C-alpha positions in Angstrom: -9.2 4.8 -27.8 -9.2 6.9 -24.5 -7.1 9.3 -23.1 -6.8 10.8 -19.6 -8.2 14.2 -20.0 -5.7 17.1 -18.4 -8.3 18.0 -15.8 -8.4 14.3 -14.6 -4.6 14.4 -14.7 -5.0 17.4 -12.1 -6.9 15.7 -9.9 -4.6 12.4 -9.4 -2.0 15.3 -9.2 -3.8 16.6 -6.3 -4.3 13.3 -4.6 -1.0 12.4 -4.5 0.4 15.5 -3.5 -2.2 16.1 -0.6 -2.6 12.2 0.0 -0.1 9.9 -0.8 3.0 9.2 1.1 6.0 10.9 0.6 7.9 7.8 -1.6 4.9 8.3 -4.4 5.0 11.9 -4.2 8.8 11.8 -4.9 8.4 9.0 -8.0 5.6 11.2 -9.2 7.6 14.5 -9.1 10.3 12.4 -11.0 8.3 11.0 -13.4 6.1 13.9 -14.4 7.7 17.1 -13.6 11.2 16.5 -13.9 11.8 15.8 -9.8 15.0 14.6 -8.5 15.8 11.0 -8.0 17.9 11.9 -5.3 15.1 12.8 -3.3 13.2 9.5 -4.6 16.1 7.5 -3.1 16.1 9.5 0.3 12.4 8.8 0.8 13.0 4.7 0.1 15.7 4.9 2.2 13.7 5.7 4.9 12.2 2.4 4.9 15.9 0.5 4.6 16.6 -1.0 8.5 20.3 -1.2 9.4 20.7 -5.1 8.1 20.0 -3.6 4.7 16.8 -5.0 4.3 13.2 -3.2 3.9 10.4 -2.8 6.2 8.6 0.0 8.0 5.3 -0.7 6.0 7.2 -0.3 2.7 4.4 -2.5 1.7 1.5 -1.5 3.4 -0.2 -4.7 4.3 2.8 -5.9 6.3 3.2 -3.3 9.0 6.3 -4.5 11.1 9.2 -2.4 11.2 11.4 -5.3 10.6 13.0 -6.3 7.5 11.7 -9.0 5.3 12.1 -10.9 1.9 8.9 -9.4 0.6 9.5 -5.8 1.9 12.9 -5.9 0.1 11.5 -7.1 -3.5 9.0 -4.0 -3.1 12.1 -2.0 -2.6 14.1 -3.7 -5.3 11.2 -3.3 -7.8 11.6 0.6 -7.4 15.3 0.7 -7.5 14.9 -1.8 -10.8 12.2 0.6 -12.6 14.3 3.7 -11.7 17.4 2.1 -13.4 19.2 2.6 -10.0 22.7 0.6 -10.5 24.9 -1.7 -8.3 27.2 1.0 -7.5 24.4 2.6 -5.1 24.7 1.7 -1.6 20.8 1.4 -1.0 20.9 -1.6 -3.5 24.1 -3.1 -2.0 22.5 -2.9 1.4 19.4 -5.0 0.3 21.2 -7.2 -1.9 23.8 -7.7 1.1 20.5 -8.6 3.0 19.3 -11.3 1.1 22.8 -12.8 1.0 23.0 -12.6 4.9 19.6 -14.2 5.4 19.6 -16.8 2.5 18.5 -20.5 3.8 20.8 -23.2 2.1 18.4 -25.3 3.7 15.3 -24.3 1.7 17.4 -22.8 -1.2 15.6 -19.4 -0.3 13.8 -17.1 2.2 10.9 -16.6 4.3 8.7 -14.0 2.7 8.3 -12.7 6.3 9.6 -12.8 10.0 8.2 -14.3 12.6 7.9 -10.2 14.0 5.6 -9.9 11.5 2.8 -11.2 14.1 3.4 -9.0 16.3 2.1 -5.9 14.4 -1.3 -4.9 12.1 -1.3 -7.2 9.0 -3.7 -8.2 6.0 -4.6 -11.5 7.5 -2.6 -13.3 4.5 0.5 -11.8 6.1 0.6 -14.1 9.0 4.3 -15.9 9.8 4.1 -19.4 8.2 7.5 -19.7 7.4 8.5 -20.9 4.1 5.8 -20.7 1.1 4.9 -24.2 -0.4 4.7 -21.9 -3.6 8.7 -21.4 -3.7 8.6 -18.6 -6.6 7.3 -16.4 -4.3 9.4 -14.4 -3.5 12.3 -16.7 -4.3 12.2 -16.4 -8.2 11.9 -12.5 -8.2 15.0 -12.0 -6.0 16.6 -14.6 -8.2 16.2 -12.0 -11.0 17.7 -9.1 -8.9 20.4 -11.5 -8.2 21.0 -11.3 -12.2 20.3 -7.3 -12.2 23.1 -6.7 -9.7 25.4 -9.8 -10.5 28.3 -8.0 -9.6 26.9 -8.3 -6.0 26.5 -12.0 -6.1 28.5 -14.9 -6.3 28.6 -17.1 -9.6 28.3 -20.0 -7.4 25.1 -19.3 -5.7 23.8 -17.7 -8.8 24.2 -20.9 -10.6 22.8 -22.7 -7.6 19.8 -21.0 -7.2 19.0 -20.8 -11.1 19.6 -24.7 -11.3 16.9 -25.0 -8.4 14.5 -22.8 -10.0 14.9 -24.2 -13.4 14.3 -27.5 -11.9 11.4 -26.4 -9.4 9.2 -24.5 -12.4 9.7 -27.5 -14.9 8.9 -30.3 -12.2 7.3 -29.4 -9.0 5.3 -26.1 -9.7 1.5 -26.2 -9.8 1.5 -23.3 -12.1 -1.6 -22.2 -10.4 -0.4 -19.1 -8.0 -1.2 -15.6 -9.3 1.9 -14.1 -7.0 4.4 -17.1 -7.3 3.6 -16.4 -11.5 4.3 -12.6 -11.3 7.7 -13.6 -9.2 8.7 -15.9 -12.1 7.8 -13.5 -14.7 10.1 -10.8 -12.9 12.7 -13.4 -13.4 12.2 -13.9 -16.7 12.7 -10.2 -17.5 16.0 -10.5 -16.0 17.1 -14.0 -16.9 19.7 -14.5 -20.0 18.3 -16.2 -23.0 19.9 -19.4 -22.9 18.4 -19.7 -19.3 15.2 -18.1 -20.3 14.5 -20.6 -22.9 14.7 -23.6 -20.2 11.8 -22.1 -18.8 9.9 -20.4 -21.2 7.2 -23.0 -21.9 6.4 -23.8 -18.4 6.2 -20.1 -17.6 3.6 -19.8 -20.9 1.4 -22.2 -19.6 2.0 -20.6 -16.0 1.3 -17.3 -17.3 -2.1 -18.8 -19.3 -3.6 -20.5 -16.1 -3.1 -17.3 -14.1 -3.8 -14.1 -16.4 -7.2 -13.7 -17.1 -7.2 -12.4 -20.7 -10.7 -10.9 -20.8 -12.7 -8.5 -18.8 -15.8 -10.2 -18.8 -14.0 -13.5 -17.2 -12.2 -11.5 -14.6 -14.3 -12.2 -11.1 -12.7 -10.6 -7.9 -9.2 -10.5 -7.3 -7.3 -12.0 -9.9 -4.2 -11.4 -12.3 -4.7 -9.1 -15.6 -2.9 -8.5 -18.5 -1.0 -4.9 -17.8 0.9 -6.4 -14.3 3.0 -8.7 -16.6 2.8 -6.0 -19.6 4.2 -2.8 -18.4 5.1 -1.3 -21.9 4.8 -2.0 -25.6 8.7 -3.5 -24.9 7.4 -6.2 -22.3 8.3 -9.5 -24.0 4.6 -10.4 -23.3 3.4 -7.7 -24.9 2.3 -9.3 -28.3 0.4 -12.4 -26.4 -1.9 -9.9 -25.1 -2.0 -6.9 -27.5 -5.2 -7.1 -28.5 -7.0 -6.9 -24.9 -4.5 -4.5 -23.3 -6.0 -1.0 -25.3 -9.5 -1.8 -23.6 -7.5 -2.5 -20.4 -6.0 1.5 -20.6 -9.5 2.4 -21.0 -10.8 0.6 -18.2 -7.8 2.3 -16.5 -9.0 5.7 -17.5 -12.9 5.1 -16.4 -11.9 3.6 -13.0 -10.8 6.8 -11.7 -12.4 8.2 -9.0 -13.8 11.9 -8.0 -10.9 12.7 -5.6 -8.3 11.6 -8.7 -7.2 8.1 -7.0 -8.1 4.4 -8.0 -9.6 2.5 -5.5 -8.4 -0.3 -3.4 -10.5 -3.5 -4.5 -9.5 -5.5 -1.5 -9.7 -5.2 2.6 -8.2 -6.6 5.7 -11.5 -7.5 7.7 -9.2 -7.0 10.6 -7.4 -4.0 12.6 -9.6 -1.7 11.0 -7.8 1.6 12.7 -4.8 0.5 10.9 -6.6 -0.7 7.9 -7.7 2.6 7.2 -3.8 3.9 7.3 -3.0 1.2 4.9 -5.9 1.7 2.6 -5.0 5.3 2.0 -1.4 4.4 1.6 -2.3 2.1 -1.3 -4.8 4.5 -2.9 -1.5 6.6 -3.5 0.5 3.6 -4.6 -2.6 2.5 -7.0 -2.8 6.0 -8.4 0.9 6.2 -9.4 0.9 2.8 -10.6 -2.0 3.7 -12.8 -0.4 6.7 -14.0 3.0 5.1 -14.8 0.9 2.6 -17.0 -0.9 5.3 -18.9 2.3 7.0 -19.5 4.2 3.9 -20.9 0.9 3.5 -23.1 1.4 7.1 -24.5 -2.3 7.4 -23.2 -2.0 11.2 -21.1 -2.8 14.2 -23.1 -0.1 16.4 -23.6 
């Protein structure tokens, strides 16, 4: 079993402090150096628009200023990890944005707005309207509605839950990994009785998408640590034999500058991609350190 050496942690710290966005710096300070949660929230709020949604390249591959459901889920991922409750105005504004932009016709949200096409972006973030893979991002959004249920009407919560359960059990192809991630985030927040109604299909979905063994992973794919964020995860037992090796792989994958690399590229908007790539390196480096921290793989 490997541990991240202190010298390697120092290199990561130097990278984050000098190269990462102020948001990732603030989260690093909070998680590793007893920094202020208020400063994290101040930095996160800079990505939130007047309508309550998040935009402004919070998701670095989507560079438009306008709010999107996708960027708002990224903001809520951060708020949820930090255990920020529904009394916080950033949370309240984000949930209200989602309530205001919900489409009854589609029982969900467009992932990105049409305005995204007017800004540099990854080619997979061209505007296409509502995805055929309904769960992305709708299942994840439903999860946050459960987490912050005091801010959401019970009628809407019940209607979306019934739709999500029916969709996953009857119509979902159980193949698209980003949709799988969204359903896992929903499952992590569902009451036990509702989770039981989707557990069999979700297990199949996970098996279809998550490549358990390192030798079988080719290119861009899902791997266990993307759905198992700590030994307390409900999916930890499923992957506990391979997670130690994957954590070793994270440690081995650190680059000389202390960061972890980006394994994709846009192939367009080259100048803006260089900026986005540097932002992603900060996001990925912070995420790698948080994973190692969760599994006690950092040297004291």
